[in-house]
C-alpha positions as CSV (number, residue, x, y, z in Angstrom):
1,M,0.1,-0.1,0.4
2,P,1.2,3.5,-0.7
3,D,2.6,5.7,2.4
4,F,1.0,8.7,0.4
5,M,-2.6,9.6,0.1
6,E,-4.0,12.6,-1.6
7,I,-6.5,15.1,-0.1
8,R,-8.7,16.5,-2.2
9,V,-10.6,19.5,-1.2
10,T,-14.4,20.1,-2.3
11,D,-14.7,23.1,-0.8
12,T,-13.5,26.0,1.4
13,D,-14.4,23.8,4.2
14,T,-12.3,21.5,6.4
15,Q,-14.2,18.2,4.4
16,V,-12.0,16.2,2.9
17,Q,-11.9,13.1,0.4
18,T,-9.0,10.7,0.6
19,A,-7.6,8.3,-2.0
20,P,-4.3,6.4,-2.3
21,V,-1.9,7.8,-5.3
22,S,1.3,6.6,-6.4
23,D,4.4,6.8,-4.0
24,A,5.9,9.8,-6.7
25,P,3.6,13.0,-6.9
26,P,2.5,14.3,-10.0
27,A,4.8,16.1,-12.6
28,R,2.4,18.9,-12.6
29,L,2.4,18.9,-8.6
30,V,6.0,18.8,-8.7
31,A,6.7,21.7,-10.8
32,E,3.9,24.2,-9.1
33,I,5.7,23.0,-5.9
34,E,9.2,24.2,-7.0
35,A,7.7,27.6,-9.0
36,L,6.4,28.6,-5.5
37,R,9.1,27.6,-3.5
38,Q,10.9,30.0,-5.4
39,R,8.6,32.9,-5.2
40,M,8.4,32.1,-1.3
41,S,11.9,32.4,-1.5
42,L,11.8,35.6,-2.7
43,V,9.0,36.6,0.0
44,R,11.2,35.8,2.7
45,D,14.2,38.0,1.5
46,H,12.1,41.0,0.8
47,V,10.9,40.5,4.5
48,G,14.1,39.7,5.7
49,R,15.3,43.1,4.4
50,V,12.8,45.0,6.5
51,I,12.5,42.3,10.0
52,F,16.0,41.4,11.5
53,G,16.2,38.2,13.5
54,Q,13.4,36.8,13.4
55,R,13.4,34.0,10.8
56,Q,11.4,31.8,12.9
57,V,8.4,34.1,13.0
58,V,8.3,35.2,9.6
59,D,8.8,31.3,8.7
60,E,6.1,30.6,10.9
61,T,3.9,33.4,9.6
62,L,4.0,32.8,6.1
63,I,3.1,29.4,6.9
64,T,0.0,30.2,8.4
65,L,-1.0,32.3,5.6
66,L,-0.3,29.3,3.2
67,A,-2.5,27.0,5.5
68,G,-5.4,29.6,5.1
69,G,-5.2,30.2,8.9
70,H,-4.9,33.5,11.1
71,V,-2.1,34.3,13.3
72,L,-1.6,35.7,17.1
73,L,1.5,37.4,17.7
74,I,2.9,37.6,21.1
75,G,5.6,39.5,22.8
76,V,6.3,42.6,24.9
77,P,5.8,46.2,22.9
78,G,8.6,47.5,20.6
79,L,9.6,43.5,19.3
80,G,8.3,44.9,15.6
81,K,5.1,42.8,15.5
82,T,3.4,45.6,14.0
83,K,5.9,46.4,11.5
84,L,5.9,42.6,10.4
85,V,2.2,43.1,9.3
86,E,2.3,45.5,7.9
87,T,5.3,44.5,5.8
88,L,3.8,41.3,4.5
89,G,0.7,43.2,3.7
90,T,2.9,45.0,1.3
91,V,5.1,42.0,0.1
92,L,2.1,39.9,-0.4
93,G,0.2,42.1,-2.2
94,L,-2.9,42.2,0.2
95,D,-5.5,44.9,0.8
96,D,-4.5,45.8,4.9
97,K,-6.3,47.5,7.0
98,R,-5.3,48.3,11.0
99,V,-7.3,48.5,14.2
100,Q,-5.7,49.5,17.2
101,F,-7.8,48.0,19.9
102,T,-8.6,49.9,22.8
103,P,-10.9,49.3,26.2
104,D,-13.6,51.7,24.5
105,L,-13.5,50.3,20.9
106,M,-17.1,48.9,20.3
107,P,-18.2,45.9,17.7
108,A,-19.5,48.2,15.3
109,D,-16.0,50.1,14.7
110,I,-14.6,46.6,13.5
111,L,-17.6,45.5,12.0
112,G,-19.3,48.4,10.3
113,S,-23.0,49.8,11.1
114,E,-26.0,50.5,9.1
115,I,-27.0,54.2,9.0
116,L,-30.2,56.3,7.7
117,D,-29.6,57.5,4.1
118,E,-32.0,60.0,3.2
119,G,-31.1,59.7,-0.8
120,D,-32.2,61.8,-3.6
121,G,-35.9,61.5,-3.1
122,G,-36.1,63.5,0.6
123,A,-37.6,62.0,3.4
124,G,-40.1,59.5,1.1
125,S,-37.0,58.0,0.0
126,R,-35.2,56.8,3.4
127,S,-33.4,53.6,3.8
128,F,-30.5,51.8,5.4
129,R,-27.5,51.8,3.9
130,F,-24.3,49.6,5.5
131,I,-21.1,51.2,5.8
132,H,-18.4,48.8,5.8
133,G,-15.8,48.7,8.9
134,P,-12.3,47.6,8.6
135,V,-13.0,44.1,8.7
136,F,-14.0,44.2,5.1
137,C,-10.3,43.9,4.0
138,Q,-7.7,40.6,3.0
139,L,-5.4,41.2,5.9
140,L,-6.6,42.9,9.4
141,M,-4.0,43.9,11.5
142,A,-5.8,43.5,15.1
143,D,-3.5,45.3,17.0
144,E,-3.1,44.7,20.8
145,I,-6.3,42.5,20.7
146,N,-6.1,41.6,24.4
147,R,-6.4,45.3,24.9
148,A,-10.2,45.1,24.0
149,S,-12.9,44.2,25.9
150,P,-14.3,40.9,25.7
151,R,-17.5,42.2,23.7
152,T,-15.3,43.4,21.3
153,Q,-12.8,40.5,21.1
154,S,-15.8,38.4,20.0
155,A,-17.2,40.3,17.4
156,L,-14.0,38.9,15.6
157,L,-15.0,35.3,15.6
158,Q,-17.7,34.8,13.1
159,A,-15.5,36.9,10.7
160,M,-12.3,34.6,11.5
161,Q,-14.3,31.1,11.2
162,E,-16.9,31.9,8.7
163,H,-15.3,34.6,6.4
164,R,-19.1,36.9,6.9
165,V,-20.2,38.9,9.3
166,S,-24.0,39.4,10.2
167,I,-25.4,42.7,10.6
168,A,-29.2,43.5,11.5
169,G,-29.9,40.2,10.3
170,Q,-28.0,40.4,7.0
171,Y,-24.6,38.3,6.1
172,H,-22.2,40.4,4.3
173,P,-19.7,38.5,2.5
174,L,-15.8,39.6,3.5
175,P,-13.1,39.5,0.4
176,H,-11.1,36.7,-0.2
177,P,-8.2,35.9,1.0
178,F,-9.2,36.9,4.6
179,H,-6.6,36.8,7.3
180,V,-6.4,38.2,10.8
181,L,-2.8,39.0,12.1
182,A,-3.0,40.0,15.6
183,T,-0.8,41.2,18.0
184,Q,-1.0,40.9,22.0
185,N,0.6,42.1,25.0
186,P,1.6,39.7,27.5
187,L,-1.2,39.4,30.1
188,E,0.8,40.3,33.1
189,Q,0.7,43.7,31.8
190,E,-2.3,46.5,33.0
191,G,-5.1,46.8,30.9
192,T,-5.2,43.6,29.3
193,Y,-7.9,41.0,28.9
194,P,-7.5,37.5,28.1
195,L,-8.9,36.4,24.9
196,P,-11.8,33.5,25.1
197,E,-10.9,30.3,24.3
198,A,-13.5,29.9,21.6
199,Q,-11.6,32.9,20.1
200,L,-8.1,31.3,20.5
201,D,-8.9,28.4,18.5
202,R,-9.6,30.2,15.4
203,F,-6.3,31.5,15.7
204,L,-4.2,28.8,13.3
205,M,-0.9,29.5,15.6
206,Q,0.3,31.6,18.3
207,V,3.8,32.8,17.4
208,D,6.0,33.8,20.3
209,V,8.3,36.9,19.5
210,T,11.1,37.3,21.9
211,Y,14.0,39.7,21.7
212,P,16.5,39.8,19.1
213,S,19.8,38.7,19.2
214,E,23.0,41.1,19.9
215,K,23.4,40.8,15.9
216,A,20.4,41.4,14.6
217,E,19.9,44.2,17.0
218,R,22.9,46.1,15.9
219,E,21.5,45.6,12.2
220,I,18.1,47.3,13.7
221,L,20.5,50.1,14.6
222,L,22.1,50.9,11.9
223,E,19.0,50.4,9.3
224,T,16.6,52.3,11.0
225,T,18.2,55.2,12.7
226,G,19.5,56.1,9.4
227,V,18.3,59.4,7.2
228,S,16.1,56.7,5.2
229,E,14.9,53.1,5.8
230,T,14.6,49.9,3.5
231,A,11.1,49.9,2.2
232,A,9.5,46.6,1.4
233,E,8.4,45.6,-2.4
234,Q,5.5,43.9,-3.6
235,V,6.3,40.2,-4.9
236,L,2.9,38.6,-4.6
237,T,-0.6,39.3,-5.5
238,A,-3.7,38.4,-3.8
239,E,-4.4,35.7,-6.2
240,D,-1.0,34.2,-6.2
241,L,-1.7,33.6,-2.4
242,V,-5.0,32.1,-3.0
243,A,-3.4,29.7,-5.5
244,A,-0.3,29.0,-3.3
245,Q,-3.0,27.6,-0.4
246,R,-4.9,25.6,-3.0
247,L,-1.5,24.2,-3.8
248,V,-0.9,23.3,-0.2
249,R,-3.8,21.3,0.4
250,Q,-3.0,19.3,-2.9
251,I,0.3,18.2,-1.2
252,P,0.1,14.3,-0.5
253,V,0.4,13.4,3.5
254,G,1.9,10.1,4.7
255,D,0.3,7.9,6.5
256,S,3.1,7.9,9.4
257,V,2.7,11.9,9.4
258,V,-1.3,11.3,9.6
259,Q,-0.8,8.6,12.7
260,A,1.9,11.5,14.3
261,I,-0.9,14.3,14.3
262,L,-3.4,11.7,15.8
263,N,-1.2,10.4,18.6
264,L,0.1,14.0,19.4
265,V,-2.8,15.7,19.7
266,R,-5.2,13.0,21.3
267,A,-2.2,12.6,23.6
268,G,-2.6,16.0,24.7
269,R,-6.4,15.3,26.2
270,P,-6.4,14.6,30.1
271,D,-9.3,11.7,29.5
272,E,-7.6,10.1,26.6
273,T,-4.0,10.0,27.4
274,S,-1.6,7.4,28.4
275,M,0.7,9.9,30.0
276,P,0.0,10.4,33.6
277,E,1.7,13.9,33.6
278,I,-0.8,15.0,31.3
279,R,-3.8,13.6,33.7
280,E,-2.2,15.4,36.5
281,W,-1.2,19.2,34.7
282,V,-4.0,19.5,31.9
283,A,-7.2,21.0,32.5
284,W,-8.7,20.6,29.0
285,G,-6.6,19.5,25.8
286,P,-6.6,20.4,21.7
287,G,-9.4,19.4,19.8
288,P,-10.3,18.3,16.3
289,R,-9.4,21.9,15.3
290,A,-5.8,21.2,16.7
291,S,-5.3,18.3,14.3
292,Q,-6.5,20.2,10.9
293,A,-4.2,23.2,11.7
294,L,-1.5,20.7,12.2
295,M,-2.6,18.7,8.8
296,L,-2.6,22.5,6.8
297,A,0.4,23.6,8.2
298,T,2.6,20.5,7.6
299,R,2.1,20.8,4.4
300,A,2.7,24.1,4.0
301,R,5.9,24.3,6.0
302,A,6.9,21.4,3.5
303,L,6.0,23.3,0.3
304,L,7.8,26.6,1.9
305,D,11.1,24.7,1.7
306,G,10.4,23.0,-1.3
307,R,9.6,19.8,-0.4
308,Y,6.8,17.4,-2.1
309,A,5.3,16.0,1.4
310,P,5.8,16.5,4.9
311,S,7.3,14.5,7.5
312,V,7.1,14.0,11.2
313,D,9.8,16.4,11.7
314,D,7.0,18.9,10.4
315,V,4.6,17.8,13.1
316,L,7.3,18.3,15.8
317,A,8.8,21.6,14.8
318,L,4.9,23.0,14.5
319,A,3.5,21.3,17.7
320,K,4.1,24.3,19.9
321,P,2.9,27.2,18.0
322,I,-0.3,24.9,17.1
323,L,-1.0,23.8,20.5
324,R,0.1,25.9,23.2
325,H,-2.8,28.4,22.7
326,R,-5.3,25.2,22.7
327,M,-4.2,23.7,26.3
328,A,-4.5,24.8,29.8
329,L,-2.4,23.7,32.7
330,N,-4.3,23.4,36.0
331,F,-3.4,24.8,39.6
332,A,-1.5,21.8,40.3
333,A,0.9,22.4,37.3
334,R,1.5,25.9,38.0
335,A,2.2,25.4,41.6
336,D,4.8,22.8,40.1
337,G,6.1,25.5,38.1
338,V,5.5,23.7,35.2
339,T,5.2,25.7,31.9
340,L,2.7,24.3,28.6
341,D,5.9,24.2,26.6
342,E,7.3,21.8,28.8
343,V,4.0,20.0,28.5
344,I,4.1,19.9,24.9
345,E,7.7,18.5,24.7
346,R,7.0,15.6,26.7
347,L,3.9,15.3,24.4
348,C,6.5,15.2,21.4
349,A,9.1,13.0,22.9
350,P,7.5,9.7,21.8
351,L,7.6,10.9,18.2
352,A,11.0,12.3,18.0
């Protein structure tokens, strides 16, 4: 029996059909993967001219976009999270908008609202007209998303999941593609609200942005404090990104990778795991959306590297950014000083 299986996507949802294929990918698929690898290498280079010392952050964000998902960037202020989102919008050729989340931000400030329009015929021709909010774009930067109230945060739930919003009983579709790249300050800072679990699960990855190395910080100093700065240039278009996302779903996945994803995710659930430390430390584990995210993200990572199929190493490399916001530790774990990253490392150990 061949080790690969082909995933055929019937629509934009996660329903898939599987069928065995030959061990070697078709020549057409190989050519498309190689062409896209070259273009994504160019994207990396152009982003790297503006964002210094954050190669892993850039790669994980690009993987999420190739997989058609949303990204949550977490880090202290001043690490270039907003600059990264602005740069990606330019390089990928996406219509981008920015919303600065504040405690007084209302849902209508994001989604839009209806106004009473008098029209040209006077009072007799009055009607309601919908004014689109900033969410009607291809790349929405939700800056400091955890500074807004839970009511405003939840306004993005339907948009992120269904790619449409409901206003006054009417559905309004969002542009395609549609991605939310949200930045978040650590919860320990004052004036922040934790995101609800349902919204966290809508983010395909949580990418932690750390301090740059000394070499990277030196480049930042020299590049950003002079008379002029290097500006990002467009490499792709929105249509190119949609085609790349379609190609990601055609990449064959080996049975060993599928089983590794299932073993990893199911072992993180306290009521299903055979690991005593998971039952002791984890309050709730990842759901099926985590498995779906890993399936898409491992394909996207392979494509970004120019490989024709993902491996178990891709699953291990993406376990932390995909699982760390889909699990919660209980009081016993916090009392023992256990972190989520340590728990995920234990989950990955049997697969290594």
